[in-house]
C-alpha positions as CSV (number, residue, x, y, z in Angstrom):
1,E,-164.2,-212.5,28.0
2,V,-161.1,-210.6,27.5
3,R,-158.2,-211.7,24.9
4,Y,-154.9,-210.8,26.0
5,G,-152.4,-210.6,23.2
6,G,-149.3,-208.3,22.4
7,G,-148.8,-205.5,19.7
8,L,-146.1,-205.0,17.6
9,N,-143.7,-201.9,17.9
10,V,-140.9,-201.7,15.3
11,L,-138.4,-198.6,15.9
12,F,-135.8,-197.7,13.1
13,G,-133.4,-194.7,12.3
14,W,-129.8,-193.7,11.5
15,Q,-127.2,-191.4,13.1
16,W,-124.5,-188.9,12.0
17,R,-122.2,-187.9,14.2
18,T,-119.1,-185.2,13.5
19,G,-115.9,-185.8,14.8
20,S,-114.5,-183.4,17.6
21,S,-117.9,-181.4,18.0
22,G,-120.1,-184.6,19.2
23,R,-123.2,-182.8,17.1
24,R,-125.4,-185.4,15.9
25,L,-127.9,-185.8,13.1
26,R,-130.5,-188.5,13.8
27,I,-133.5,-189.7,11.4
28,G,-136.0,-192.3,12.5
29,G,-139.2,-193.6,12.7
30,Q,-141.8,-196.1,14.4
31,Y,-144.5,-198.2,13.3
32,Y,-147.3,-200.0,15.9
33,T,-150.1,-202.4,15.4
34,G,-152.0,-203.9,18.0
35,K,-154.6,-202.5,20.7
36,S,-155.3,-199.2,21.2
37,L,-152.7,-197.4,23.9
38,Q,-155.4,-195.6,25.4
39,Y,-156.4,-198.1,27.9
40,S,-160.1,-196.6,27.9
41,F,-160.4,-198.3,24.5
42,F,-159.0,-201.6,25.4
43,E,-161.4,-203.3,22.9
44,T,-160.1,-201.2,19.8
45,N,-157.0,-201.9,17.4
46,E,-155.0,-199.1,16.1
47,E,-152.3,-198.8,13.5
48,L,-149.6,-195.7,14.1
49,L,-146.7,-194.5,11.9
50,G,-144.6,-191.9,12.9
51,F,-141.3,-190.2,11.8
52,G,-138.9,-187.5,13.0
53,I,-135.7,-185.6,12.8
54,W,-133.3,-184.9,15.5
55,Y,-130.2,-182.5,15.6
56,D,-128.4,-182.6,18.6
57,F,-125.8,-180.2,19.6
C-alpha cells in the first residue's frame, strides 16, 4: 500500500532595487515539510529550512 499525499513548501523573501543601475539586494527563505525529496527514501518524512542572501548587479 502506498499512501499518496503532498508536502508543504513555503517560500518567502524581500527585495530592494536601486533606481538607475538596476542592482538588487534580495533576502529569502524556504520551508518544506513532507515526503523525502530523494525518491529512493519515499517512505521517509523530512523537514527542511533554508535562508539566502543574493546581490544582483
